C-alpha positions as CSV (number, residue, x, y, z in Angstrom):
1,X,7.4,13.6,-65.5
2,X,10.3,14.9,-63.8
3,X,11.2,18.6,-64.5
4,X,14.8,17.6,-64.1
5,X,15.8,20.7,-62.3
6,X,19.9,21.0,-62.1
7,X,20.0,19.6,-58.5
8,X,17.8,16.7,-59.6
9,X,20.0,15.9,-62.6
10,X,23.4,16.0,-60.5
11,X,21.4,14.0,-57.7
12,X,20.8,11.2,-60.3
13,X,24.8,10.7,-60.7
14,X,25.4,11.2,-56.9
15,X,22.9,8.5,-56.1
16,X,24.6,6.1,-58.4
17,X,28.1,6.9,-57.2
18,X,27.8,7.2,-53.2
19,X,28.2,4.0,-51.1
20,X,27.4,3.2,-47.7
21,X,30.4,4.2,-45.2
22,X,31.8,6.7,-47.6
23,X,33.1,10.3,-46.9
24,X,31.4,13.1,-48.8
25,X,31.5,16.8,-48.8
26,X,28.9,19.4,-49.3
27,X,30.9,22.4,-50.0
28,X,28.0,24.6,-50.1
29,X,25.6,23.6,-47.5
30,X,22.8,26.0,-48.8
31,X,19.4,25.0,-47.4
32,X,20.7,21.5,-46.9
33,X,19.2,19.4,-49.8
34,X,22.6,17.9,-50.9
35,X,23.8,17.5,-47.4
36,X,20.7,15.5,-46.6
37,X,21.2,13.3,-49.4
38,X,24.8,12.6,-48.9
39,X,23.8,11.8,-45.2
40,X,21.3,9.3,-46.5
41,X,23.6,7.7,-49.1
42,X,26.6,7.3,-46.8
43,X,24.8,5.4,-43.9
44,X,25.4,5.2,-40.4
45,X,29.3,4.3,-40.8
46,X,29.6,6.9,-43.3
47,X,30.3,10.9,-42.7
48,X,29.6,14.0,-44.4
49,X,31.3,17.5,-44.0
50,X,29.0,20.2,-44.9
51,X,30.4,23.8,-45.5
52,X,29.0,27.2,-45.7
53,X,29.6,30.9,-44.7
54,X,26.5,31.7,-43.5
55,X,24.8,30.6,-40.2
56,X,21.5,30.8,-41.6
57,X,22.3,28.1,-44.2
58,X,23.9,25.6,-41.5
59,X,20.9,26.3,-39.3
60,X,18.4,25.3,-42.1
61,X,20.8,22.5,-42.8
62,X,20.8,21.2,-39.3
63,X,17.0,21.4,-39.1
64,X,16.7,19.1,-42.1
65,X,19.0,16.8,-40.8
66,X,17.3,16.7,-37.3
67,X,13.9,16.1,-39.0
68,X,15.0,12.8,-40.5
69,X,17.5,11.9,-37.4
70,X,20.6,11.9,-39.6
71,X,22.7,14.9,-37.7
72,X,25.0,12.4,-36.5
73,X,26.3,11.7,-39.8
74,X,27.3,15.1,-40.7
75,X,30.0,17.6,-39.4
76,X,28.6,21.2,-40.2
77,X,31.4,23.6,-40.5
78,X,30.9,27.4,-40.7
79,X,33.7,28.3,-43.0
80,X,34.5,29.0,-46.6
81,X,34.5,25.9,-49.1
82,X,38.1,27.2,-50.0
83,X,39.1,26.0,-46.5
84,X,38.0,22.4,-46.7
85,X,41.6,21.3,-46.8
86,X,42.3,22.5,-43.3
87,X,39.4,20.5,-42.0
88,X,39.5,17.2,-43.9
89,X,42.4,14.7,-44.2
90,X,40.7,11.7,-45.5
91,X,40.1,10.8,-49.1
92,X,36.5,11.7,-50.1
93,X,34.2,9.9,-52.4
94,X,32.0,12.7,-53.6
95,X,32.0,16.6,-53.3
96,X,29.1,18.6,-54.0
97,X,29.2,22.4,-55.3
98,X,26.2,24.7,-55.8
99,X,27.6,28.1,-56.9
100,X,26.0,31.4,-56.5
101,X,23.9,32.5,-53.7
102,X,21.7,31.0,-51.1
103,X,18.1,30.5,-52.3
104,X,15.9,32.8,-50.3
105,X,19.3,34.5,-49.0
106,X,20.9,37.6,-49.7
107,X,21.9,37.9,-53.4
108,X,24.9,39.9,-52.6
109,X,26.3,37.2,-50.6
110,X,27.5,34.5,-53.4
111,X,30.3,32.4,-54.3
112,X,33.2,34.2,-55.8
113,X,35.5,33.0,-58.8
114,X,38.7,32.9,-56.9
115,X,37.5,31.4,-53.7
116,X,35.5,28.6,-55.8
117,X,38.3,27.7,-58.1
118,X,40.4,27.2,-55.2
119,X,37.9,25.0,-53.3
120,X,37.7,23.0,-56.8
121,X,41.5,22.5,-56.6
122,X,41.6,21.3,-52.9
123,X,38.5,19.2,-53.7
124,X,40.3,17.5,-56.5
125,X,43.2,16.9,-54.2
126,X,40.9,15.2,-51.6
127,X,39.0,13.1,-54.2
128,X,40.0,9.5,-54.4
129,X,40.6,7.8,-57.6
130,X,37.2,7.0,-59.0
131,X,35.6,10.1,-56.9
132,X,32.9,12.3,-58.1
133,X,32.8,16.0,-57.8
134,X,29.2,17.7,-59.1
135,X,28.9,21.3,-59.7
136,X,26.0,23.4,-60.1
137,X,27.0,26.5,-61.8
138,X,24.5,29.1,-61.6
139,X,24.8,32.6,-63.3
140,X,22.8,35.6,-64.4
141,X,21.2,38.9,-63.1
142,X,22.2,38.4,-59.5
143,X,25.4,36.5,-59.6
144,X,26.8,37.7,-63.0
145,X,28.9,35.5,-65.4
146,X,32.6,36.1,-64.0
147,X,32.4,32.9,-61.8
148,X,30.8,30.9,-64.2
149,X,33.5,31.7,-67.1
150,X,36.2,31.4,-64.6
151,X,35.2,27.8,-63.4
152,X,34.6,26.8,-67.0
153,X,37.8,27.9,-68.1
154,X,39.7,26.2,-65.3
155,X,37.7,22.9,-65.9
156,X,39.0,23.3,-69.2
157,X,42.5,23.1,-68.2
158,X,42.2,19.7,-66.1
159,X,44.5,17.3,-67.4
160,X,42.7,14.7,-69.3
161,X,44.6,11.7,-68.3
162,X,43.7,12.6,-64.6
163,X,40.2,13.5,-64.9
164,X,37.2,13.2,-66.9
165,X,35.2,16.3,-67.1
166,X,31.8,16.3,-68.5
167,X,29.9,19.7,-68.9
168,X,26.2,19.7,-69.9
169,X,23.8,22.5,-70.4
170,X,20.1,23.3,-70.7
171,X,20.2,24.0,-74.2
172,X,16.5,25.2,-74.8
173,X,15.7,27.1,-71.7
174,X,15.8,30.7,-71.4
175,X,17.6,33.0,-69.2
176,X,21.0,31.6,-68.3
177,X,20.0,28.4,-67.1
178,X,22.4,26.8,-64.7
179,X,25.2,24.5,-65.9
180,X,25.7,21.1,-64.4
181,X,29.2,19.9,-64.5
182,X,30.6,16.5,-63.4
183,X,34.4,15.6,-62.7
184,X,35.6,12.0,-62.0
185,X,39.0,11.5,-60.7
186,X,40.7,8.7,-62.9
């Protein structure tokens, strides 16, 4: 039986959504799991942009892609997700975020409310109609609650005529479990 970690839960919806030949963004590359999934889904004719502010994250992502022979489908970008509008001019079909810190990395280097909300706004402007944005929102001891609360407040303000926002929760898990959220551009 699956444990349904937050990334598995979000991957379920991403797999249903992304098609071969599409353009996608991993806004927080981290260890490369989402980048790898997107690279597999977009096929040879698609493209993935993977952003991270840490060289360590992009190195791990590159290694993961090279192991599968998929590095030619991905452009790795050493920059903040808040700068994706400076790098991408095409409409994209899917954007993936994992907010918080790099698993196995420095817990003091983490995403922040202001840049994360800016990145979501920019991402929504790049998302094509019918496009999906997946957000894994982590909070708690190391990353605090300011970013989680800010993102959730921002999502609540999105125009319901333009976006479908679904926020879920692990209702019976202790210790501030992550929050999966999906946005579909209508």
